[in-house]
PDB file with one MODEL, atoms N, CA, C and O in Angstrom:
MODEL        1
ATOM      1  N   MET A   1     123.041  31.566 191.214  1.00  0.00           N
ATOM      2  CA  MET A   1     121.873  32.236 191.769  1.00  0.00           C
ATOM      3  C   MET A   1     120.841  32.487 190.714  1.00  0.00           C
ATOM      4  O   MET A   1     121.142  33.177 189.740  1.00  0.00           O
ATOM      5  N   PRO A   2     119.582  31.948 190.847  1.00  0.00           N
ATOM      6  CA  PRO A   2     118.625  32.144 189.880  1.00  0.00           C
ATOM      7  C   PRO A   2     118.131  33.591 189.791  1.00  0.00           C
ATOM      8  O   PRO A   2     118.112  34.296 190.801  1.00  0.00           O
ATOM      9  N   PRO A   3     117.730  34.044 188.597  1.00  0.00           N
ATOM     10  CA  PRO A   3     117.225  35.429 188.475  1.00  0.00           C
ATOM     11  C   PRO A   3     115.898  35.654 189.318  1.00  0.00           C
ATOM     12  O   PRO A   3     115.026  34.787 189.366  1.00  0.00           O
ATOM     13  N   THR A   4     115.798  36.852 189.970  1.00  0.00           N
ATOM     14  CA  THR A   4     114.654  37.023 190.685  1.00  0.00           C
ATOM     15  C   THR A   4     113.693  37.804 189.933  1.00  0.00           C
ATOM     16  O   THR A   4     114.107  38.757 189.273  1.00  0.00           O
ATOM     17  N   THR A   5     112.385  37.499 189.954  1.00  0.00           N
ATOM     18  CA  THR A   5     111.331  38.280 189.277  1.00  0.00           C
ATOM     19  C   THR A   5     110.399  38.872 190.317  1.00  0.00           C
ATOM     20  O   THR A   5     110.148  38.253 191.351  1.00  0.00           O
ATOM     21  N   PRO A   6     109.858  40.121 190.041  1.00  0.00           N
ATOM     22  CA  PRO A   6     109.039  40.661 191.000  1.00  0.00           C
ATOM     23  C   PRO A   6     107.743  39.909 191.060  1.00  0.00           C
ATOM     24  O   PRO A   6     107.346  39.283 190.077  1.00  0.00           O
ATOM     25  N   PRO A   7     107.071  39.953 192.189  1.00  0.00           N
ATOM     26  CA  PRO A   7     105.833  39.192 192.392  1.00  0.00           C
ATOM     27  C   PRO A   7     104.755  39.728 191.451  1.00  0.00           C
ATOM     28  O   PRO A   7     104.724  40.914 191.122  1.00  0.00           O
ATOM     29  N   GLY A   8     103.936  38.886 191.058  1.00  0.00           N
ATOM     30  CA  GLY A   8     102.852  39.199 190.104  1.00  0.00           C
ATOM     31  C   GLY A   8     101.906  40.107 190.726  1.00  0.00           C
ATOM     32  O   GLY A   8     101.814  40.096 191.954  1.00  0.00           O
ATOM     33  N   HIS A   9     101.169  40.918 190.007  1.00  0.00           N
ATOM     34  CA  HIS A   9     100.224  41.946 190.460  1.00  0.00           C
ATOM     35  C   HIS A   9      98.879  41.366 190.000  1.00  0.00           C
ATOM     36  O   HIS A   9      98.605  41.225 188.808  1.00  0.00           O
ATOM     37  N   ASN A  10      98.073  41.044 190.981  1.00  0.00           N
ATOM     38  CA  ASN A  10      96.713  40.546 190.834  1.00  0.00           C
ATOM     39  C   ASN A  10      95.794  41.671 191.207  1.00  0.00           C
ATOM     40  O   ASN A  10      95.845  42.222 192.307  1.00  0.00           O
ATOM     41  N   GLY A  11      94.911  42.009 190.211  1.00  0.00           N
ATOM     42  CA  GLY A  11      93.917  43.040 190.376  1.00  0.00           C
ATOM     43  C   GLY A  11      93.949  44.117 189.249  1.00  0.00           C
ATOM     44  O   GLY A  11      94.755  44.063 188.320  1.00  0.00           O
ATOM     45  N   PRO A  12      93.052  45.061 189.389  1.00  0.00           N
ATOM     46  CA  PRO A  12      92.943  46.049 188.345  1.00  0.00           C
ATOM     47  C   PRO A  12      94.119  46.843 188.213  1.00  0.00           C
ATOM     48  O   PRO A  12      94.814  46.967 189.222  1.00  0.00           O
ATOM     49  N   PRO A  13      94.505  47.458 187.062  1.00  0.00           N
ATOM     50  CA  PRO A  13      95.584  48.278 186.997  1.00  0.00           C
ATOM     51  C   PRO A  13      95.341  49.640 187.700  1.00  0.00           C
ATOM     52  O   PRO A  13      94.206  50.098 187.827  1.00  0.00           O
ATOM     53  N   PRO A  14      96.454  50.268 188.150  1.00  0.00           N
ATOM     54  CA  PRO A  14      96.327  51.588 188.935  1.00  0.00           C
ATOM     55  C   PRO A  14      95.697  52.637 188.035  1.00  0.00           C
ATOM     56  O   PRO A  14      95.865  52.595 186.816  1.00  0.00           O
ATOM     57  N   SER A  15      95.002  53.538 188.605  1.00  0.00           N
ATOM     58  CA  SER A  15      94.364  54.602 187.837  1.00  0.00           C
ATOM     59  C   SER A  15      94.393  55.895 188.701  1.00  0.00           C
ATOM     60  O   SER A  15      94.470  55.807 189.926  1.00  0.00           O
ATOM     61  N   LEU A  16      94.337  57.020 188.105  1.00  0.00           N
ATOM     62  CA  LEU A  16      94.224  58.316 188.811  1.00  0.00           C
ATOM     63  C   LEU A  16      92.910  58.536 189.450  1.00  0.00           C
ATOM     64  O   LEU A  16      91.892  58.078 188.934  1.00  0.00           O
ATOM     65  N   PRO A  17      92.883  59.215 190.551  1.00  0.00           N
ATOM     66  CA  PRO A  17      91.666  59.532 191.319  1.00  0.00           C
ATOM     67  C   PRO A  17      90.825  60.503 190.532  1.00  0.00           C
ATOM     68  O   PRO A  17      91.378  61.341 189.819  1.00  0.00           O
ATOM     69  N   GLU A  18      89.543  60.433 190.625  1.00  0.00           N
ATOM     70  CA  GLU A  18      88.514  61.326 190.060  1.00  0.00           C
ATOM     71  C   GLU A  18      88.558  62.650 190.811  1.00  0.00           C
ATOM     72  O   GLU A  18      88.224  62.688 191.995  1.00  0.00           O
ATOM     73  N   THR A  19      88.946  63.699 190.177  1.00  0.00           N
ATOM     74  CA  THR A  19      89.094  65.092 190.868  1.00  0.00           C
ATOM     75  C   THR A  19      87.786  65.816 190.833  1.00  0.00           C
ATOM     76  O   THR A  19      87.686  66.807 191.557  1.00  0.00           O
ATOM     77  N   GLY A  20      86.796  65.469 190.112  1.00  0.00           N
ATOM     78  CA  GLY A  20      85.641  66.142 190.041  1.00  0.00           C
ATOM     79  C   GLY A  20      85.624  67.347 188.973  1.00  0.00           C
ATOM     80  O   GLY A  20      84.725  68.187 189.004  1.00  0.00           O
ATOM     81  N   GLY A  21      86.522  67.384 188.155  1.00  0.00           N
ATOM     82  CA  GLY A  21      86.647  68.360 187.140  1.00  0.00           C
ATOM     83  C   GLY A  21      85.690  68.207 185.986  1.00  0.00           C
ATOM     84  O   GLY A  21      85.650  67.112 185.426  1.00  0.00           O
ATOM     85  N   GLY A  22      84.999  69.085 185.615  1.00  0.00           N
ATOM     86  CA  GLY A  22      83.887  68.955 184.561  1.00  0.00           C
ATOM     87  C   GLY A  22      83.475  70.370 184.197  1.00  0.00           C
ATOM     88  O   GLY A  22      84.244  71.313 184.007  1.00  0.00           O
ATOM     89  N   ARG A  23      82.090  70.382 184.123  1.00  0.00           N
ATOM     90  CA  ARG A  23      81.440  71.685 183.771  1.00  0.00           C
ATOM     91  C   ARG A  23      81.793  72.831 184.722  1.00  0.00           C
ATOM     92  O   ARG A  23      82.045  73.950 184.276  1.00  0.00           O
ATOM     93  N   ALA A  24      81.811  72.569 185.968  1.00  0.00           N
ATOM     94  CA  ALA A  24      82.210  73.556 186.934  1.00  0.00           C
ATOM     95  C   ALA A  24      83.553  74.093 186.802  1.00  0.00           C
ATOM     96  O   ALA A  24      83.756  75.302 186.916  1.00  0.00           O
ATOM     97  N   THR A  25      84.483  73.259 186.566  1.00  0.00           N
ATOM     98  CA  THR A  25      85.909  73.725 186.351  1.00  0.00           C
ATOM     99  C   THR A  25      85.863  74.557 184.950  1.00  0.00           C
ATOM    100  O   THR A  25      86.458  75.633 184.886  1.00  0.00           O
ATOM    101  N   LEU A  26      85.212  74.092 183.928  1.00  0.00           N
ATOM    102  CA  LEU A  26      85.177  74.863 182.745  1.00  0.00           C
ATOM    103  C   LEU A  26      84.517  76.254 182.964  1.00  0.00           C
ATOM    104  O   LEU A  26      85.013  77.242 182.423  1.00  0.00           O
ATOM    105  N   ALA A  27      83.457  76.349 183.711  1.00  0.00           N
ATOM    106  CA  ALA A  27      82.812  77.605 183.984  1.00  0.00           C
ATOM    107  C   ALA A  27      83.699  78.474 184.768  1.00  0.00           C
ATOM    108  O   ALA A  27      83.798  79.671 184.498  1.00  0.00           O
ATOM    109  N   ALA A  28      84.329  77.940 185.699  1.00  0.00           N
ATOM    110  CA  ALA A  28      85.280  78.806 186.548  1.00  0.00           C
ATOM    111  C   ALA A  28      86.492  79.212 185.723  1.00  0.00           C
ATOM    112  O   ALA A  28      87.063  80.267 186.002  1.00  0.00           O
ATOM    113  N   SER A  29      86.893  78.500 184.795  1.00  0.00           N
ATOM    114  CA  SER A  29      88.003  78.999 183.971  1.00  0.00           C
ATOM    115  C   SER A  29      87.541  80.079 183.070  1.00  0.00           C
ATOM    116  O   SER A  29      88.269  81.058 182.906  1.00  0.00           O
ATOM    117  N   GLY A  30      86.313  79.985 182.427  1.00  0.00           N
ATOM    118  CA  GLY A  30      85.804  81.052 181.715  1.00  0.00           C
ATOM    119  C   GLY A  30      85.647  82.327 182.489  1.00  0.00           C
ATOM    120  O   GLY A  30      86.102  83.383 182.050  1.00  0.00           O
ATOM    121  N   ALA A  31      85.010  82.249 183.640  1.00  0.00           N
ATOM    122  CA  ALA A  31      84.890  83.359 184.474  1.00  0.00           C
ATOM    123  C   ALA A  31      86.049  84.052 184.788  1.00  0.00           C
ATOM    124  O   ALA A  31      86.124  85.281 184.765  1.00  0.00           O
ATOM    125  N   SER A  32      87.107  83.177 185.129  1.00  0.00           N
ATOM    126  CA  SER A  32      88.451  83.765 185.495  1.00  0.00           C
ATOM    127  C   SER A  32      89.031  84.577 184.290  1.00  0.00           C
ATOM    128  O   SER A  32      89.533  85.690 184.442  1.00  0.00           O
ATOM    129  N   ALA A  33      88.932  83.975 183.141  1.00  0.00           N
ATOM    130  CA  ALA A  33      89.346  84.609 181.942  1.00  0.00           C
ATOM    131  C   ALA A  33      88.808  85.952 181.666  1.00  0.00           C
ATOM    132  O   ALA A  33      89.509  86.904 181.323  1.00  0.00           O
ATOM    133  N   ALA A  34      87.380  85.992 181.850  1.00  0.00           N
ATOM    134  CA  ALA A  34      86.604  87.139 181.730  1.00  0.00           C
ATOM    135  C   ALA A  34      87.059  88.223 182.662  1.00  0.00           C
ATOM    136  O   ALA A  34      87.180  89.394 182.303  1.00  0.00           O
ATOM    137  N   LEU A  35      87.307  87.786 183.874  1.00  0.00           N
ATOM    138  CA  LEU A  35      87.767  88.881 184.890  1.00  0.00           C
ATOM    139  C   LEU A  35      89.138  89.370 184.615  1.00  0.00           C
ATOM    140  O   LEU A  35      89.443  90.530 184.888  1.00  0.00           O
ATOM    141  N   ILE A  36      89.918  88.598 184.124  1.00  0.00           N
ATOM    142  CA  ILE A  36      91.297  89.147 183.633  1.00  0.00           C
ATOM    143  C   ILE A  36      91.236  90.071 182.544  1.00  0.00           C
ATOM    144  O   ILE A  36      91.899  91.108 182.525  1.00  0.00           O
ATOM    145  N   VAL A  37      90.424  89.703 181.604  1.00  0.00           N
ATOM    146  CA  VAL A  37      90.217  90.641 180.439  1.00  0.00           C
ATOM    147  C   VAL A  37      89.678  91.942 180.823  1.00  0.00           C
ATOM    148  O   VAL A  37      90.159  93.001 180.420  1.00  0.00           O
ATOM    149  N   ALA A  38      88.569  91.844 181.687  1.00  0.00           N
ATOM    150  CA  ALA A  38      87.902  93.088 182.163  1.00  0.00           C
ATOM    151  C   ALA A  38      88.927  93.943 182.934  1.00  0.00           C
ATOM    152  O   ALA A  38      88.930  95.172 182.852  1.00  0.00           O
ATOM    153  N   GLY A  39      89.783  93.255 183.673  1.00  0.00           N
ATOM    154  CA  GLY A  39      90.742  94.160 184.453  1.00  0.00           C
ATOM    155  C   GLY A  39      91.725  94.837 183.616  1.00  0.00           C
ATOM    156  O   GLY A  39      92.106  95.986 183.840  1.00  0.00           O
ATOM    157  N   ALA A  40      92.171  94.046 182.558  1.00  0.00           N
ATOM    158  CA  ALA A  40      93.174  94.672 181.520  1.00  0.00           C
ATOM    159  C   ALA A  40      92.488  95.829 180.808  1.00  0.00           C
ATOM    160  O   ALA A  40      93.109  96.874 180.621  1.00  0.00           O
ATOM    161  N   ILE A  41      91.286  95.688 180.422  1.00  0.00           N
ATOM    162  CA  ILE A  41      90.621  96.865 179.788  1.00  0.00           C
ATOM    163  C   ILE A  41      90.511  98.026 180.707  1.00  0.00           C
ATOM    164  O   ILE A  41      90.820  99.146 180.300  1.00  0.00           O
ATOM    165  N   LEU A  42      90.047  97.813 182.044  1.00  0.00           N
ATOM    166  CA  LEU A  42      89.979  98.947 182.975  1.00  0.00           C
ATOM    167  C   LEU A  42      91.236  99.556 183.176  1.00  0.00           C
ATOM    168  O   LEU A  42      91.265 100.783 183.268  1.00  0.00           O
ATOM    169  N   TYR A  43      92.388  98.837 183.268  1.00  0.00           N
ATOM    170  CA  TYR A  43      93.768  99.275 183.450  1.00  0.00           C
ATOM    171  C   TYR A  43      94.173 100.171 182.265  1.00  0.00           C
ATOM    172  O   TYR A  43      94.698 101.270 182.440  1.00  0.00           O
ATOM    173  N   ARG A  44      93.914  99.671 181.092  1.00  0.00           N
ATOM    174  CA  ARG A  44      94.302 100.507 179.892  1.00  0.00           C
ATOM    175  C   ARG A  44      93.468 101.855 179.867  1.00  0.00           C
ATOM    176  O   ARG A  44      94.035 102.911 179.587  1.00  0.00           O
ATOM    177  N   ARG A  45      92.297 101.813 180.122  1.00  0.00           N
ATOM    178  CA  ARG A  45      91.389 102.956 180.231  1.00  0.00           C
ATOM    179  C   ARG A  45      91.933 103.971 181.211  1.00  0.00           C
ATOM    180  O   ARG A  45      92.060 105.157 180.907  1.00  0.00           O
ATOM    181  N   GLY A  46      92.234 103.506 182.324  1.00  0.00           N
ATOM    182  CA  GLY A  46      92.836 104.336 183.407  1.00  0.00           C
ATOM    183  C   GLY A  46      94.140 104.975 183.000  1.00  0.00           C
ATOM    184  O   GLY A  46      94.350 106.162 183.250  1.00  0.00           O
ATOM    185  N   ARG A  47      95.050 104.192 182.356  1.00  0.00           N
ATOM    186  CA  ARG A  47      96.364 104.800 181.838  1.00  0.00           C
ATOM    187  C   ARG A  47      96.008 105.725 180.760  1.00  0.00           C
ATOM    188  O   ARG A  47      96.668 106.763 180.723  1.00  0.00           O
ATOM    189  N   ALA A  48      95.090 105.557 179.867  1.00  0.00           N
ATOM    190  CA  ALA A  48      94.884 106.508 178.788  1.00  0.00           C
ATOM    191  C   ALA A  48      94.290 107.758 179.323  1.00  0.00           C
ATOM    192  O   ALA A  48      94.610 108.849 178.852  1.00  0.00           O
ATOM    193  N   ALA A  49      93.420 107.636 180.308  1.00  0.00           N
ATOM    194  CA  ALA A  49      92.737 108.847 180.899  1.00  0.00           C
ATOM    195  C   ALA A  49      93.766 109.683 181.810  1.00  0.00           C
ATOM    196  O   ALA A  49      93.588 110.888 181.989  1.00  0.00           O
ATOM    197  N   SER A  50      94.734 109.064 182.315  1.00  0.00           N
ATOM    198  CA  SER A  50      95.766 109.821 183.116  1.00  0.00           C
ATOM    199  C   SER A  50      96.670 110.593 182.334  1.00  0.00           C
ATOM    200  O   SER A  50      97.269 111.541 182.843  1.00  0.00           O
ATOM    201  N   ARG A  51      96.840 110.236 181.005  1.00  0.00           N
ATOM    202  CA  ARG A  51      97.723 110.871 180.129  1.00  0.00           C
ATOM    203  C   ARG A  51      97.205 112.306 179.544  1.00  0.00           C
ATOM    204  O   ARG A  51      97.936 113.170 179.059  1.00  0.00           O
ATOM    205  N   ARG A  52      95.805 112.374 179.691  1.00  0.00           N
ATOM    206  CA  ARG A  52      95.175 113.593 179.134  1.00  0.00           C
ATOM    207  C   ARG A  52      95.314 114.738 180.014  1.00  0.00           C
ATOM    208  O   ARG A  52      94.842 115.827 179.690  1.00  0.00           O
TER     209      ARG A  52
ENDMDL
END
């Protein structure tokens, strides 16, 4: 029995789809980080004020 080989692939190699990530994603990440930091600061201020 002769060895079988997979059929050849004619065409461009496969690639991942474009997701649209760019400046908008970077801006959203920055805004998200800023909101998390602001929330942590407010939480700490509230905890400190409640101990007085």
